[in-house]
C-alpha positions in Angstrom: -24.9 -34.5 22.2 -25.6 -31.6 19.7 -22.9 -30.2 17.6 -22.3 -26.5 17.9 -23.5 -24.3 15.1 -20.1 -22.5 14.7 -18.0 -25.8 15.0 -18.1 -26.8 11.2 -18.1 -23.2 10.0 -15.1 -22.3 12.1 -13.3 -25.4 10.9 -14.0 -24.5 7.3 -12.8 -21.0 7.8 -9.6 -22.0 9.4 -8.9 -24.6 6.8 -9.3 -22.0 4.0 -7.1 -19.6 5.9 -4.4 -22.2 6.3 -4.7 -23.2 2.7 -4.2 -19.5 1.7 -1.2 -19.0 4.0 0.5 -22.1 2.8 0.0 -21.4 -1.0 2.3 -18.3 -0.5 -0.2 -15.9 -1.7 1.0 -12.3 -2.2 -0.6 -9.0 -2.4 -1.9 -8.5 -6.0 0.0 -6.2 -8.2 -1.0 -2.7 -8.9 -3.1 -2.1 -11.9 -1.4 1.2 -12.2 0.9 1.0 -15.3 4.5 2.1 -15.7 3.6 4.8 -18.2 1.3 6.6 -15.7 4.0 6.9 -12.9 5.8 10.0 -14.6 2.8 12.1 -13.9 2.6 11.1 -10.3 6.4 11.6 -9.9 6.0 15.1 -11.4 3.4 16.0 -8.8 5.5 14.6 -6.0 8.4 16.6 -7.1 6.2 19.6 -6.5 6.3 18.6 -2.9 2.7 17.4 -3.0 1.6 14.8 -0.6 0.6 11.3 -1.9 -3.0 12.2 -0.5 -3.1 15.3 -2.6 -1.8 13.6 -5.6 -4.3 10.8 -5.3 -7.2 13.2 -4.7 -6.3 15.5 -7.6 -5.9 12.8 -10.1 -9.2 11.3 -9.1 -11.0 14.6 -9.1 -9.7 15.4 -12.6 -10.8 12.0 -13.9 -7.3 11.1 -14.9 -6.4 8.2 -12.8 -7.8 6.5 -9.7 -4.9 5.6 -7.4 -4.6 5.1 -3.7 -2.3 7.2 -1.6 -1.1 4.0 0.0 0.0 2.8 -3.4 2.0 6.0 -3.9 3.7 5.5 -0.5 4.7 2.0 -1.6 6.1 3.3 -4.8 8.1 6.0 -2.9 9.6 3.3 -0.6 10.4 1.0 -3.4 12.1 3.8 -5.3 14.1 4.6 -2.2 15.2 1.0 -1.8 16.4 1.0 -5.4 18.5 4.1 -4.8 16.0 6.6 -6.1 15.4 10.1 -4.5 11.7 10.5 -4.7 11.6 10.3 -0.8 13.5 13.5 -0.7 10.6 15.5 -2.1 8.3 14.3 0.8 7.7 16.8 3.6 7.1 14.0 6.0 7.8 10.4 5.3 6.3 7.7 7.7 8.9 6.2 10.0 9.4 2.5 10.2 9.9 2.5 13.8 8.7 4.7 16.8 11.3 6.8 18.4 11.7 5.9 22.0 13.0 8.6 24.3 13.8 8.1 27.9 13.2 4.4 27.9 
């Protein structure tokens, strides 16, 4: 009886995934330092979208930051009592609204 080619490979992959999950690994922290956020906040207070802020800073060669990182920062600011979320035109909703269901 022959062993399948994917058997040992799949076991190794599953073993690594289980080890990673049990180790409590978290998402790595942002490389964006705390002294760089005031410029991002100033642009957000002009009612710029995180996508526009990210694109502009990258095009000017100032910083390279993801719009998703900016969204996470805004949500963290909101949870700690900040008001950055008020400058957003549209903030992604946590849940989908369900009408007539």
